[in-house]
N, C-alpha and C positions, 0 to 999 in steps of 0.2 A: 473463490466465491465473491460475489459482489456484495457491497454493503449499501443498505438503503439509508439515505439521509433525507430527513424530512424537516420542514420548517413549520412550526405551530404558532399561530397568531397568539398574541398575549391574551386576547379575550377568551381563547379556548380553555385556559386554565385559570381564569381570573375568578377566584372563589368569592370575591366580594359582591359579585353580581347575583349570587344565589343565596337562598334561605335553606338551612338544613332541613331535610325531610327524612323521616324514619325509613329505613330500608323496607321495600316491599317484598312479599313472598314471590318466589320465581317458580317456573315449571321445571327447573333443572333437577334431575334426579340426584339422590344422595350418592348413587354409584358414580355418576359422571363427576360430581364434585370431588369425591374421594380420589378418583383416578386423576383428575386434573391437578389436585393439590399434590399428589404423589409425583407427578411429572415435574412440577416446579420445585418440589422439595429435593428431589434427586439432582436437579439442575443447580441447586443452591440459591434459588430465587425466593423461596418461602422456607422459613426455618421455624422450628418449634421452640417451646420453652424448655425448662429443665426437665420436665416430665415427658417431653416429646410431643405434647399436644400442639397442634398447628394453629389453634385459635381461629378456625374458619368462619366463625360467626362475628368476629371482630370487624369493625370498620377500618378502612385504610386511610393513612395520611398521605400527603403529597410526597414526603420523603420516602415512605415505604413503597409507594407506587414507582418512584424513580428507580429504586433498587431493583424491583422486579423487572421493569422495562429494560434497564441496562444489562442485567444478567441474561435475559431472554435474547437480547440482540447479540450476545456473545462478546460484550465489551467489558467484562469484569477485569480484564488485564489492563484496561486504561484507568481504572479507579485510583490506584496508588499514585500514579504520576500526575493525576489531575486533582488530588486532594490537598495539595499544599498551598493553595491560594484561595482568596475570597472574592466571589462575584457579588453576593448579596449580604447586606449587613446582618441578616438573621440566620445566615448559614456560614459560620466561621470555619476556618481551615482546620480547627481542632475538633469540630463536630463529626460524629460518625458518618453522617450522611453527606458530608462535603464532597467527597470524591464522586459519589453517585449523582448528586445534583449537578456538579460541574460537567460530568460526562454527558448527562441527559441534555443539558442546556447548551454548552459550548461545543462539545465534540460531535454529538449526534443531532442536535437541533430539534429534538422531539418535544421539548418543554420550554416554557418561558417564565419569567417572573411576572409580578403584578405591576400595575401602572405606578404605584408608589415606590417602586424600586426594590421591594422585598420579594421573598419567595414564599413565605409562610409555610415552612416544611411540616408543621404540626396540624395544618388545616386538613379537614376530610376531603376526599375526592368524591365528586358526584358521578352518577352513572353516565350522563352525557359526556362529561369531560374525559372519563376513562375510555369510553367507546371511541370518541374522536381521536384520541392518541393512537389507539390500535389501528384505526382506519388509515391514519397518516403513516404508521409504521409499515403498512402494506404498499405505500408509495402514492397514495391519493392526496390531492391538495384541494383547496377551496374551489378551484376551477373544474374539479372532477365530480363535484356533488351538485345536485339540481336545486337545492334550497339553501337558505342561510343557516346560520348557527342557531340551535343545535340540530334542527330537523333534518338537514341535508346529510349530516354525518350519521344520524340514527337510521335514516332510510338506506344509506349505502351499506351500513353494517348489517341491516336486515337482508339486503339483497345478497350480500356475501355469505350469509348464514351464520355470522358471528353471534347474533342475538336471537336465534331461533328459540321459540318457547319462552322468551323473557317478556315481561310486561312492566318493567320498572319505569317510573316517570323520570324525566330528564334530571330533575332536581334531587332525586333520592340519593342517599349515600350508598356506598357499595361495600359489601363484605369481602374479606380476604378469600373466602370460598368462591364467591361469584367471580371475583377478579381472576382467580386461578382458572375457572372454566373459560373465561374470555381469552386468556392467554393460551390455554390449551387449544382452543378452536383456532386461534390465530396461527399457531404452528402448523395446522393442517389446512390452511387456506392459501390459495394461490396468490402470489404477489401481483401487483398491477402490471398488466402487459407482459405476463410471464406464464409459462406452464409449470414453473417450479413452485412448490409449497414454500411458505415463509421459512420453515425450518431449513430448507435447502439454500436459503440466501444468507443465513447467519454467518457472520465473519468467522473464518477459520474452522468450519465444521465439515464433516463428511457424513452423509446419510446412508445407512444400510436399510433398504426398504424390504417389506414383505417377509418379516421374520417373527417368530414367537420367542418371547423371553422365557427360556426354559428353566434357568437356575441363576441364583445369585451367590452360590457357594461352590462353583466349579473350580477346577484347576487348569491353569494354562499349560501349554506344551512344555514350558520351562519348569513346571511343577509349583508355580505360585498359586496359592489358594485364594478364595474370595473373589474369583473372577465371575463376570457375567457371561452366561452361555446363551447363545441364540441358535435357532435352527429354522430352516425354511428355504428362502431363496439362496441363502448361504448358511453355513454352519461354522461356528467358531466361538472362541472365548476371548474376552476383552476385560482388562482391569478397569474398574470404575473410578471416577474422580471422587464421588461421594457414595454413601450407602444406597442400597436398592430398597425402596419401600415395598412392603408385602403386597400392596394393592396392585402392583404392576406385574407380578409374577403370573405367567401363563398367558399374558395378553399378546395379541397380534398387532403389529404396527411397524415402527421404524426406530432404529438405533442411531443416536447422534454421537459421533466421535469427534474429539478435538484433534488438533494437528499432531499430537503425540500418539494418537490412536487409542486414547482412553475414552471411556464412556462418559459423556456429559449427562445424558438422560435417555429414557425410552419413551417414545410417544405412541400410545395406542392409536390405531386407526379410528377416525371419527366417522359419524354418520351411520354406524352400525353397532353391533353388540358382540362382545366376547364372553363366552361362558367358560368357566374353568371348573372341572369336577373330576370325579373318579369313575372309572368304567365299572358298571355293574354287570352288563351282559352285551354281547355282540351277535349280530346276525349278518347275513350277506347284504342286507339293505340298510342297516342302521346300527348306531351305537347307542345303547341305553346307559344313561348316566345315573349315578347314585342320587343326584338331586331331582330325579324324575324326568329330566329332559331327555327326549329321544332325538338324536342327531341323524337326520336322513342322509344317506350316502348315495341315494339314487340319482341325484343331480350331478354326480361326479365332481365334488369339490376338489381343490388341490389338496393332496393328502401327504402327510409326512409321518413316518414311523421311526421312532428313536433317532430323530434328527435328520433323516434322509428321505428324499422323495420316494414314494412308494405307490403301488396300485392297491386300492382297498380291497378289490374283489379277490385278490390273492393273499393279502396280508391279514385279513380280518381273523382268520383261524388262529393266528398267533397272538391275538390280543386277548388278554385275560382280565378278569375282575381285579380291581385294585390298581390298575395302571392309571396314570394321569392323562386326561384328555382336555384339550382346549379347542374351541371352535369359534370362528369369526363369522357372524351373520351380517349381510349387507343391510342397508336401511330398509330394503324391501322384504327382509325376512328370509332371504335365501342364504344357505350356508355356503361360504366361499372357500374357506381354508379350515382344515382340521389337522391337529397334531396329536399323536398318542405317544407317550413315553413309558418305557418299562420302569418298574421300581428297581433300585439297585439291590443286588444280592451280596454286597460287601459284608463280610462276616461281622464287622464291628457295628453295622446298622441293624442287625437282626438279633432278636432274642425270643426265647420260648417261655410262655407262662407256665410255671410249675405248680402254682397254687390254684385255689378255686376262684380267685378274683385278682384284679390288678388295678392299682391306682395310677392315675396319670396327672400331669400338671394341669391346673385350671386353664381354660382357654384353648387347649389342644383339640384338634379335630380327630374324630375316630371313624374309620370305615372298616366294616367287616365284609370281606369278599366284595368290596365295592358298594356296600349298603351303609348309609349313614347310621351311626350307632353312638353309644356312650360307653364310658369306662365300665359301667355296671354290666354291660353286655359281654364283656371279655371273660372267657372261661379257660379252664385248665387245658393245656396243650395247644392253645392258640399261638400262632407265629406272628410276631410283631415286627414290622419294618418301619422305622422312623424316617419320615421325610422332613429333613431339617428346613428345606426351602419354604415349605408351607405350614410347618408346625403341625403336621398331620401324622397320626399313627395308623398305618395301613395294616389291618389285622387279616391274616390269611387263616381260614379254617378249612384246610385241605389235607387230606391224608390218603394213604393207600395201605391196606392191610393184606399181608400174605406171607407165604413161606420164603424165608431167606434162602435164595437159590445159589447165589455166587457173589464174589467180590473181586474187584480189581484194584491194584495189582495182586493183593493177597488179603486174607482175613485178618492178619496181624496189624496192618495199618492200611485200611482200604481208602481209595479215592472215590470209589463208586460202589453201588450195591444193586443187585438185581432182585426184583420182586415181581411176580406175575408176568414174567417174560420181559419186563422193562428195566432198563438200566438208568439209575438216578445218581447224579453227581452229589457227593457229600460235601457240605460246607465244613469249615474247620470245626465249627461248634458241634458237628454230628459225628466226627471221626472217633472220638473217645467212646461215645455211647455205642457205636456200631461194633466196636471191639469187644463189647460185653456179650455178644451173641455168637452162636455157632450156626453153620450151614444146617438148614432143616428147621430152625426155630421159626415160630410165627411172630412177626414183628409188625409194628405200625410205624410208617415213615411220616413224619410231620413235614409238610412241604411249604416252600415259599410260593409267592405268586407266579414265579417262573419255573416251578416244579423242581427246585433244588431241595435237598434234604437238610432241614435245620436241626433235626434231632431224630434219634431212633429210640422208640420206647416199646415196652411190652404191649401185647394186645390189651386194650383197655375198654371193658364193658361191651364192645362190639367188634366183631371181625368181619362185618358184612360190607362189601362194596356193591352199591347198586349201579346199574348201567343199562343202556339200551342196545339191543342186538343190532349190529350193523350188517353182519352177514353170517350165515351159518350153513354148514354142509353136513354130510354124514360123519365127518371126522374132525372138523375144526370149527371154530367160531371166533368172531371179532366183536368185542363189546366196547362201546364208548361209555366210560364211567361218568357219573354225574359230576365228578371233579374235573372233567374235561380230558382225562387221560384215556387213551385207547389201549386195550389189552387184547392179545390174541393167544390162542393155544389149541392144542388138541383136546377133544372132548370124548367122553364115553358114549356108548350107544344110548344110554338113558337120557342124555342131554340133547337129543336131536329133535325133540318135538316142539321146539320153539320157532318163532317166525321173526323175520326182520321187523324192527320197530317195536318189539315187545320189551317191556321193562323186566329185568331179571336181577337176581343177586348173584354175585361172583365170589368164589373163595378159591384158595390155592389147592391144587391137587399135587401130584408128584411133579417134578421138574418138567416143564414143557407142556403141562396139562392145566386146564382150568375146569372147575365144576360150576355149572350154572343151574339156578333154580328159579322157577316162575314165581310171580307174586300172587298169593292166594287172596281172593276177596274176603274181607272180614265184615261182619255186621256190626255197625256202630249205632249207639243210641244218642250220644251227645252230639249236638250240632256244632258246626264251625262258626264262630263269631269273628268275622273278618276284621272289623275295626278294633276289637279288643285283642285280637291275635291269640285266641284260645280255642281249644276243643275240650269241653268239660273243664277239668282242673289242670289240664296240660297246656303249656305255653308254646307258641310257635317260636322257633329259632329265628334269629336275624338272617341266618343262611338257610334257606328252604327251597326245595325243588317242588313245584306243583305241576301236576299233569291232569288234563281233562280227557276223559275217554268216552268213546262211542263204541260199544262192543269191544273188539280187540284193536280198534284204531285209537291212537293216543297222540295228543298234542301237548307240548310243554307250554305253560302259561305263567303269568305273574299273579300274585295275590291281587294286585290292582286291576287285573282283567276280570275278576269275579264281579258280576254286575249287581249282586245283592249282598246285604250285610250278614244274613244268616243262611247257612247252607245246612239242610237237614242231615242228620246222621245217616239216613238211608241213602244219601247221595255221596257218602264217603266210602270209597272202596278199600283204601289201605292207608295206614299211618306208620311212618318210620321215625325212629328216635336217634338222636346223637348221643355221645357218651355222657353229656350233662343231663340227659333226661328230657331235653326239649325236642319238639317235633321238627324234623328236618326234611320230611318227605310226606307229601299228600297226594293221593290219587283220588280224583273226583269223577263222578258219573254224569257227564254232559250237563254241566251247570253254566257254561259260558256260550256254547255254540261255536267255539273256536276250533273244534276238532274237525269241522266240515270244510270242504272246498266249495265255494259258491260260484254260480254262473248260470249257464243255460244247459239243461239236460240234453244229452245226446244218446239215443237208444240204437243199438245195432243187434241184428240177429246173426249169429255165426253158425255156419253149417260145418260140422266136424264128422269125419269118416274114419273109422278104425275097425279093422277086422271084418270088413264088408258091411258093417252097420253104420248108419248115419244118425246124427242127432242135431237138434237146434238148441243153441245156448244163447241166452240174452246177455248182452254186456251193456254197461252204463259208463258214461264218462261225462265230464263237465267241460264246456267251452267258456273261457273267460279271457281276460286281458293277457294271460300267459300262454294262450293257445288252447289246445285240447288235451286234457289229461289222458293218461294211459287208461284204456278200457279195462274194466274189472268185471268179473262174473257176478251177475245178480241184476235184478231189475227193481226200479222204484214204482213202476206202474204209472209214472207221470208221462205226459206227452212230451215229444221233442220240443226243444226251445222253451220249456217252462222254466222260469227262474226258481232255483232250488239249491240245495247243498247236499253233498254226499260225503261219507266217511268211508275209507277203505282200509283193509288190513294189509300187513306187509307182504302177504302171499297172494295179493291180487284179487280179493273178494270184497264185495260190498258189505261194509259193517253196519251201515245205517244211512238214513237220509232224512232231510227236513224240508217240508214245504214252506213256502214264504207267503205272507199275507201282503196284498197289494193295497196301496193308497195312492190314488191318482189325483191329478189336479194340483200338484205341488208347484209353487212358484219359486223363482230363484231367491226371493226375499224371505222365504220360509226357513232358509238355512241360517244358522248363527255359529260363528267361530268364537269359542271362548278363550279366556286368557291363557289356558294351558295348551292351546293349539288344537283341542278336540272340537269336532263339528257335531252340531245337533240340528234336528229338523222338526218343525211344528207340523203335526198331522191331526186328523180328527180324533185319533186315539190317544193323543198326548204328544209330549216332546221326546223323541227317540234320539239316542246317540247314533251317529253314523260310524260304522266300523272303520278302523284305520285302514284296512285292506279292502274297503268297499269296491265292488265291481260296477263300473259305470259304462253304459252303452248308449250311443247315439243311433236311434232307429233309422233316421233318414239317410244316413251314410253307411249304416251297418258296420260301425267301427267302435272299438273299445277306447276309452279315453279317461281323463281325470275328471273329478267333480267340478273343478274350476272351469275346465273347457266346456263341459256340458252345460253349466249354468250360463256361460257366456253365449253358447249357441242356441239355447232355447229357454223359454219361460214356462214350459209345459213339461213337467217331469212326473214320473211315477216312482215311488219308493217301495221296496219290498223288505219287510222285517221278519225276523225268525220266530219271535215269541212275544207274549204280551209285555206291556211296559212294566208291570209289577214283577214279572219274572226275569227282568233285565234284558228285554229284547233290544236288538240292534238292527239298524238298516244294513242289509248285506248286498243288495243289488239296487241300482238306480238306472232307469231308462229315460232318456230325453227324447221327446217327440217334436 
């Protein structure tokens, strides 16, 4: 690696020319400041006090600035050999800063003394002086800036992006936090006349790009603990020179290694944003995080699963709630890299709650099935997996209840157990409890996030497994339980009246058989209060499945999808409870509109002949951006190409439909994207939310597209919403003319 040597004129750091000015507020976010400080702290450039506090609001002296600059340039190894002599009368060879000052001045040439021959190590550094040094560290000289001191250097720094969002005056002092941000940006800035980032030019370093920092407590191949683990463009473990600050965990960026192959620091990518969270739910097109963020996977970002490159479209079914997810967004807001890591099922990291509550250390994070929670939400029989890297307790509330069918290799000391036709691996913590039961007993398996058995307990208050019918015939059925586990088995004749997509309860029959029962609608008087999380005196569980139904057509939704705060008891079809008495299942009657498929109506008349007789049957389908849906029996009475929505049953019949209300004359400026990423539009009827899966059509080209493309193509749009604003109506279809 080449080493950049710069010469800084004495005037550039001559503090006698300036008057101290109080630091100004900057537009730098606290997140960037913390991240930058963590980078320099791991590098050894910024250190904390005895309590670990970094003092980011403190101003910096010239001596402190020297140390940061020398460390960042990779010249710490020169400090010892350059500390034994005196250049300036106010920096003696016995002073702590002597080596750093001497390296900065004599070896690197990035700083100079004052006209009176002193260095003034305890004087504060101004914003302009600090910025000028960083510009020169990139290789620029007086001849490369267009104006004199200090404006030329400030302009060049702005051009390079070093000072983006900052408005400090040249004479203001600079805090340690802001200095960390400037050096962090420096690391991610190209050196003069080079395609290499500054971090790639640091003497004696090797850069590993495009990786996520997965762990700070991994083991190397040689079995040494405390290693840094990265995954992405490469996967591997490296021992760090210093500790790894928590603020860097999960970040996407570059790993800096020294000549011995040890980690100097991790530098998160600049110009974008990395989010780190826990998986709450996954679908084919997105990952929903516990922090409310929805990571779209439709743009096909680079995806890693458990440290290896993977294809999301095939891997997403293996992602479960409680897993860790990191996503890097470019400056334009597009997700570019995503990584998901499974929680460890090492027996020593897992324990089962045996009492009615559980206390945790203060400051620890808690997630229950991927949903952010508190220690007070933890209940008996919850399975806790401790994530030491993030000081997070991932709580899994997942179980399966059924008849103990078999064990392998034997019941006296089993490695696995079979329930409802599925075989589950027993962790060491569950082997002893499994030995307390005999074949034929009804047991409840308490499962980890990756469906290993943490404990085997007797049936506890409930033995019901709820699930959705995936397929059914005259003799067998396959049900996907709400826990994500799929069970199959033979069924009795009485169980054949159900259809695909129907929610049912499942219990064990004899070995090889399952018994299924439909959910019976119940009349409720108490309303659901969404924000309070209650139905009457009953509290909603942190882990809850919610379905919205139109007739026999059902769509799984989130509580946050419910557009009103109060849902009438008459719109509640069914309530299910967990073993702690909290509501963990809600079936609602068309309160969101999300159970319909939206687009343009397509009516077809089918002629069918049987036994010499013929008949005409009407079928209905929807054409939208996904193509044309399968035609189902039934008619809406709406004309072809009318914007509308239909709901269908699992056996191919029309369950219901909804007409849409049009509002024409909408301009592109009438749309507003809010901070949470949701889109709204101003109409004569009020401000409506635009559905996340809104169908958008350009009339002039007869093509389906995105809202962004439609707004770019036309300033004359019509929006179609499904219900009134007070009823939580959303825009479902948009046509651009």
